N, C-alpha and C positions, 0 to 999 in steps of 0.2 A: 516666399509663397507657402501657405499652409496646406497641410494634407491630413488625412485621417491617421490618427495614431492607433486606432483600433477599429472595431466594427466586426465584420465577418473575417475572422482569422482562419480561414479555410478550414370532559363531558360528552365524548364522541359516540357515534353509533357502535353497537356491538361488532365484534370482528366478523368479517364476511369473507366469502370465498369468491375469487374472480374466475369467470369463465373466459375462454378465448374470445377475443373481440371485446364486446361490451356486455354488461349485465352482471348481476350479483345473485349468488345463491347462499343459502345458509352454510356457514363454515363448519366442517366436521370437527369433532372433538380431537384435540391434540395438534391440529394444524396451526400454523402461524401466519400472520399477515404477509410476511416476506415470502414464505414458501408458496402461498397462494399467488402472489404477484409474479413470482418466477415461473410457476406452472402455467399461468396465463400467457406469458411471453413465449414459453417453449411450445405451447400448443396453438398459438395464434399465427397470423400471417407473417411471412418472412420477406425480406428484400428491402432495398433502399427506398422504396416508395412509402415505407412506414418510418415516421420520424419519432425519435425519443428525445424529448426536450427536458433538460434538467435545469431548474433554477439553482442559483449558487448558494447564497447565504441561508442557512437554516434547513436546506434540503440536501446539499452535498457536503457543506462545511458547517460544523456546529459552532455556536458562539463560545468564546473563551476569553479569559483574561490573559493578556500577554505576560510572559515571565518577566519579573521585575528587573532581571539583569540583561534582558535582551538588547535594550538600547545601548548599554555599555559594550556589548559584544559587537554590535553591528556598526557602531560609530560613536565616537566620543564628542564630536562637534555637536553643538546645540541644534544646528540645522539638520543633521542626520537623525537626531532623536525625534525631531518634529516630523520629518518624513516618515520615520518608522511608525510613530504614533498614529499618523493619518492613515497609513496603509492598514495597520493591524486593527485599529479602532473601528473600522467599517466593515471588516470581513463578515461579521454575522449578518449584516444587511440592515438597512433602516426599517423601522416598524411604522413610521408615519411619514407623510410628505414633508412636514417641517423638519424632522430629523434628517431626511435625505438631503433637503436643501442646505441644511447647515453643513453636512459633510461636503457637498459639492462646492459650496462657497469657500470653505476652508481649504479644500484640495486645490482649487483654482488659485487661491492666494498663495498657498504654501509651495505649490509646485511651479509657479510662474518663474521662468528663468532657469529651471533645472534641466540639464541635458536628459533627453529621453533615455539614453543608454544607462544613465545612473539609476533611473527608476526601474528599468528592466532588471538590472543587476540586483537592486534592493529587493524587488519582488521575488526573485529567485532565491535570494538568501533567506528571506523571511519564511518562504515556503519550506525550505530545507531544514531550517532551525526550529520552526515552531508550528506553522500551519498544518503540515502534513499529519501531525498527530491528532488533528481534529477533523479529518475527513471521516465521514461515516462509512464503516465497512459495508453496511447494508447498501449504501449508494454505489459503492464499488461493485458489489455483486450485481446490482441491477444494470449498471453500465455494461458489465461483461456479458450478461445475458442478452441484452439488446444488440451488442456487437456480434455475438455468436449467431444471432438471428438475421444478421445482415442489415439491420436498421440504420438509418441515418442518425448520427448522434450530434446533439447540439447542446452546448452549455450557454446559458443566458444570464446576464446580470446587469443591474443598474450601476455597478461599480466599473472600474477601468480594467483594461487588459493587463496592467502591471500587477494587479491583485489576482486576476482570474486566470490568465494564461498559464502560469506554472501549475495550477491545479488541473486545468484541462490537459496539459501535456502529460502529467503523471497518470491521469485517468484514461488516457488514450482517446480523448474526445477531440476530433479534428476540427470541429466547427465551433466558433465562439462569437457571441453577440454581446456587446457591452457598450457602455457610454464612451464616446470617443473624445479625446482631448486634442485641441489644435496644436500643431507643431510648425515651427518655422526654423529652418536651418538646423534641425536636430534638437531644438530646445522648445520646451512647453511655453506657450504664449500666455497661459492663465485664463484660457477660454475653452468652452465646450465646442466641439465641432459637430454641428447638427443638433438633433433633439436628444436629450437624456433618455435613457431607457428606463423610465420610471412609469409604472402602472400602464396606462394605455400605450405609451411609447414603447414599452417592452413587448406588449402584445402585437403591436403593429410591426415591429421589427421581425418578430417570428413569423408573422403572416407573410411579409415580403420574402423572407428566406425560403419558406415553403413554396410560395408561388414560383420563385426562381428555380427551384429544384423539381418542379412538377409534382409536388406532394400535396395531396388533397387534405384539407383540414380534418375531415372525419377520420383520417389515417394518422393523426398526430396524437402522441401520448405525451402529456405534460405532467411533470412532478414539481409541485411548488407548495409553499407553506403559509404565506402571509396574505392578509387582506389586500395589500397592494398588488398581489399577483392574481387577484380574482379575474381581471380581464383576460389574463393569459390562460388561466384554467378554463374559463368559459369559452375561449376560442377553440379549444381542442375537442376532438371527438371522444377522446378518452382521458379525462382529467383524473389525476390521483393526488389527493391531499396528503402531504408528508409533514408530520409534526405540526398539524394545523393550529393556527391561533384561533381565538374564540369566534371571530367573524367567519373564518373558513370552516370551522366546525359546523356552524349553523347552515352554511351554504351546502356543505357536503351532505348533511343530514337531509336537507330539503330536496336535493337533486340526486341523492343516493350514489354519491361518488365513493369509490374505494378510499380508505384511509390507512396510511402506514405510519407506524411510530418507530423512529430510529432512536437508539440509545446513545446519548452523547458520551464522548470519552471524558473521563473525569481527571482532574489534576490529582497527583498523589496525596493520599491522606496519611495520617500518623501511623495507621496500621500497616500501610504499604511500606513505609520506611522500616517499621519493626520487622515485617516479614523479610524484607531485603537483607537486613542485618542478620536475621536468623539463618537465611539461606546462605549468606556469605560465610557465616560461622560454620554452617554445615559443610560447605565446600572445603574449607581449610581443615576442619576436624576430620571429615570423611577421607580427604586425601592423605592426611598423616596416618590415620588408622589403617587405610588400605595398604600403604607402603609398609607399615610396621607388621601387619598381618602376614606378609609374604617375605619379610626381610630375611627370615631364616633360610630361604631357598637360595639367596644371593644371586637370583636371576632377575635382571633388570626388567625383562618383558613381563614376567609374572607380577612383579611389584607394580609396574606401570598399569597393567590391566586391573589389578586390585584397586589401585588408587582411583582410576577413572570410575569404576562401578560404584565404589563406596562414596566417592565425592558426589556423583550424580544423584544417587539415592538420598543422601543426606541433604543436598541442596533442595531437591524437590520437596522433601518432607518439611524442611524448615521454612520454605517460602510459600507453602500451601498450593503448589502447582501439581496438577495431575497430567499424566501422559496417556493417551489412548492410541492404540496401534492397530492398524489394519494391514494385513499381509506380513505379519511378523515372521512367517516361515521363510521369507526371502532374505531375512537378515542372517540366517544361519547357513544357508547353502544357496549358491556355490560360494566358497571362500578359497582363496582371496578374491576380492573384487574391488572395483572403484565405485564407491557409493557417492552419488552426486545429490546435492540438496539445494533447495531454494533458501536463500539467506536473507533474513529480515531482522534478526535480533541477535544481541550478544548472548542471549539465552539458548541459542540454537545448539551450541556445543554441549550443553548439559543435556538437552533433549536427545541429541545423537548418542551420547554416552549411555543414556538410559535405554535407548532402543537397540543399539548395536552390541552393547555389552563389551566383550573383550576382543582382542586380536585386531585392532586397527590403530592407525595413526592418521595424521592429517597434514594439510598444507595451510600456512597462514602468512599474512603479510609481515614483513620484517619489523614494522613498527611495534608489533606485539611484544617483541623481545625487551622493550623498555618498560613494560608493565612489571612492577615488582612482585606481583602475585602470579599472574597468568604466564608471564615469560618463563620463569623457572619450571612451572608445572608442565608447560607445553614442551619445553626442552627435554624434560624427563621422559615424556612419552614419545620422544623422537620425531616431533613435528618438523617438517621441512619449512624453513622460512625463506620467502622470496622478496626481492626488491622490485615492486611493481613499476618503479620509475626507470628501471634499467631492464629493458626487454631481453637483451642478450644474456645478461647475468641471470635473469629469472629462468630462462630456458635451460641454462647450464645447471642451475640448482635443481631443476626437476629431473635431470637424468638419473640421479641415485634413487628416485622414487620407483622407477621401473624395477631396479634390483630389490627394493623393499617388497614389492608385490611378488616378484619371483621367489623371494625368500619365505612367502606364506603369510605376510602381514597385509591386511586390507588398508585402503586409503580412502578418506573422505575429502571431497573437494566441492567447493561452491563455484559452479561454472559461471555464475553471473559476475564473479570477481569481487563483489562488494555487497554490503547489505543494501536492500531496497527500502524505499520509504513506505511503500504500500504492498499489498499482496501481489501486485503486478509482477509477472515474471519478465525480467530483463533479458537482453541478448546473452547468449551463451558463448563463452570463450571455448576454444577447442583443445586446450591443454589436457583436460581430463580424458578426452577421447583418444588423443595421441598416446597418452600414457597407457591406457587400457589396451590399445592395439599392440603397442610394443611389448607389453608384458604378457599378452595373450590371456587376458582376464576379461570378464564381462563388466558392463556398466549396470549398476542397480540404482534406479531413481528412488529417492526418499523425499516425499512431498510433505512439507510441514505447514500446518494451518493454525493460525491464531497466535503464533509466537510473537508477532509484532504487537499484539494486544497485551500480551503478558509483560513485555519489556519493549518500550518504544526504541526506535533506532538510535536516537541521540540521548537516551536516558539509561542510567544504571539502576533505576528503581524497578523492582519486580512486583507485579500485581498478582493476586490470587486468581486462578482460573484453570482452564483445561486446554492443553495443546494436543491437537489431533495430528497423527502421523500416518501416512499411507506409504508402505513400502511396495513398490511395483515389481513385477517379474523382471528377472535379469534380461539384459539386452546383449545379444552376441554381436560384437563389433569386428570379429575376425575377418569378415568379408568386405569391410569398408575400405575405400581408397583414401589414404591419408591426404592425398593431394586434391581430393574432390569430395569433401564430406559436408558441405554446407547444408544440403537438403536433409541429410541424415541427422545432423545436429539439430536442425530446426524441428524435425519430427519429434525428437526427444523433448525439446523445449515445450512443444505443443502438448505433450503428455502431461506436463506439470500444469499448464493452463487448464486443460480439460479435466484433470483430476480435481483441481480446486473448484471448478464449476459443478462437476458431477461426482461428489465424494462417494467412494465405494462403501458398500455396506459391510458390516462385520461378517 
C-alpha cells in the first residue's frame, strides 16, 4: 500500500523601504534592503496567525556546481553517483516547466526501487557536505526574525523532502510542503503521489496549508524568486521578490512589490587559495616568532601567550581578515573566567586569540592531536583534549581544568560541542557551566558573527572579510544549582541567539 513520502512535514526598481504591514516608502540613504525587511517584521503584527512562506531554490538556497569529488566521497557505485547527481542537480530549482518535468521524470526513473531510508540518508549527507554552504545567510536572518515574531514558518518546494527536509531542519522551519513520492513497503515506486508542487500546484498547497491553520491569505508573507512562483507570490497579501528573474522583476515593478537581493556564496577563487596560504604561513611564522621572542624567559606560559598573539595577528594580516569587537572591556576583567563561544568555523580559534589576547587556554576534541600542525601548537598552550566518544573519560579529563582556572588561567569552551553548519545556535552542553561553578569563576559569552562565511565548516579555505565579535558582560553562576541548571543554561544560549539578531552597537 502506498502512502505519502512527504507533504506537510509538520533591471529592478530602486531600493525601497518597507513599512509595517504593506506599503513602500522611499528608502533612506544608507539603509539596505534586508535591514528594511527586518524592520518591517519587527514593527509588524506578531503571532502564529501570520505566515512566513519561503520558496526553496533560489530564495533560501543558491544555485551551485557540486564539488567534483563529492560523488566519490558519497558513493563509489554508479547508482550512488546517479542518485547524488539527481539530488544536487535540482537544488537550485527548475526555471521552466520543461526543465522541471525532465527532473521529475528522471527522479522517478532513477529512484524507483530505492529504499526511502537510503534517500533520506543521502539527502542528509549532501546537505552536511555541500548544500549547507549555499544557504543564503540573509534568508537565515529573515527566518530568525519571523520566528522571533512568533510567525508560522513554512518552506515550500517543487522538489522532494529528501532534498528539502535537511535544509528545513537546519533553518528551524517546522513545516514543509513539497512534491510527494509514492512509497510501497518502504521503497519508492517510481511515481508521484498526488499533484506535483509546480506553479499553481505549489500555490494551491500553500492555500490549503493556510486554510487548515486558520491563516488568512492577506496575512501571508511569501518570499520567492522565479516566474514559476508567480501564482504563489500573487496568492499572498505580502509578496516579496527575492533575487527575481526577469519576469518577476516586471511583475514586482508593476505591482510595487518589495525586492530583495541576496548575495550567493561563491566557490573559492585563486586569490582565496593564495590568502589561505599566506594566512597559514603567517600562523606558523607568527607562532615561531612568538615563542622565540619570549624564549629567554624560559617560562612556558609567557612563550605560549606570545605564540598565540603573534600567530593570530600574522594569520589575520596574511589572510586579509579583520576582526571588529564590541564589549572588549569584558575580555580583560574579570579574569580568570570561562569564555564560551558559538563555534562555526576552524577560524574561530584565531579570532579568539586576537580578541582575548593572553592568559587563556582551551578544550578541544582528542582528534585534533593527530593534526601535525595544530596538535603540537595546542599542546604547547596546554589545551585539554577530551574523547567525546567516552563520556566518563571526558568528564575525568575536565577535572584538571578547574585547577587551571583556580591557578589564574582562563579557559575557552564551545558549549555546542561541535561546529555548526549555519549561524544557528545549537543546544548547549553543561560542562562549561559545571567547571565555572566548581572553580568559582564567571561565564563570559563571546558571540562570533560571520566566521562561517570566512571559512566554511568543512573547508580549510579562508576568504577575505570581517568577523564581528560581541563580548557580553560576565555572568555570575555561583548561585546556580548544578543539579538543576537547564533553564539557566538555556537563558545563556538565548543570549547568543538574541545577540546575533540584535547586534550591539559600538
